[in-house]
C-alpha positions in Angstrom: 33.4 -18.5 -16.0 32.2 -14.5 -15.3 28.9 -13.5 -13.9 27.9 -11.0 -16.2 24.4 -10.4 -15.7 22.6 -9.0 -12.3 18.7 -8.9 -11.3 17.8 -5.4 -10.7 15.3 -4.8 -7.9 12.2 -4.6 -10.3 13.1 -8.5 -11.5 14.6 -7.6 -14.9 18.0 -8.5 -15.7 20.8 -6.1 -16.3 24.1 -6.6 -17.9 27.7 -5.6 -16.7 27.7 -3.1 -19.1 24.9 -0.9 -18.4 26.5 -0.6 -14.9 29.6 1.4 -13.2 31.7 0.2 -11.3 31.2 -0.4 -7.7 28.8 -1.8 -5.4 25.4 -1.7 -7.6 21.5 -2.7 -5.8 21.6 -6.1 -8.3 21.1 -9.3 -7.0 23.0 -12.5 -7.7 20.9 -14.6 -10.4 22.0 -18.1 -8.9 21.6 -17.0 -5.1 20.1 -13.5 -4.7 23.0 -12.1 -2.8 24.2 -8.7 -3.4 26.4 -7.8 -6.3 29.9 -5.4 -7.0 30.7 -4.5 -10.8 34.2 -5.6 -11.3 35.3 -3.4 -14.3 39.0 -2.9 -14.5 41.8 -2.7 -17.2 43.4 -6.3 -16.7 40.3 -9.1 -16.4 36.8 -9.0 -18.3 34.6 -7.4 -16.8 31.8 -8.8 -14.6 29.8 -8.8 -11.4 31.3 -10.4 -7.7 29.1 -11.1 -4.9 29.7 -7.9 -2.4 29.7 -10.3 0.4 29.6 -14.1 1.1 29.8 -16.0 -2.8 26.5 -17.6 -3.6 24.3 -19.0 -0.4 22.5 -22.2 -0.6 20.1 -22.2 -4.0 17.2 -22.6 -1.8 17.1 -18.6 -2.0 17.2 -18.3 -5.7 15.5 -15.5 -6.8 13.4 -15.5 -10.2 13.1 -13.0 -13.2 11.0 -12.1 -15.5 13.4 -12.2 -18.4 15.1 -15.6 -17.6 13.4 -17.7 -15.6 15.0 -20.9 -16.2 18.7 -20.6 -15.4 20.4 -24.1 -14.7 21.4 -24.2 -11.1 25.0 -24.0 -9.8 24.9 -26.9 -8.7 23.2 -29.1 -10.8 26.3 -29.3 -13.5 27.8 -32.3 -11.2 31.4 -30.9 -12.2 34.2 -33.5 -10.6 37.6 -32.3 -9.5 40.4 -34.8 -9.6 
């Protein structure tokens, strides 16, 4: 699953289609970490964490447009 949205400093959601490639001023919906727009010609356009991937959920930020996004650690996925 690719991360398609980031949170602007104003608290509004921004789509990957609305930004140019490279480092952005957007934050991760899950952890608040900074995001880089990955817009190449091979993979689907998406955001990636600029630094460390998803910090602990206790640092999660809330948005005006999407306040009830499920937490990534609540899916109970098991790898065998």
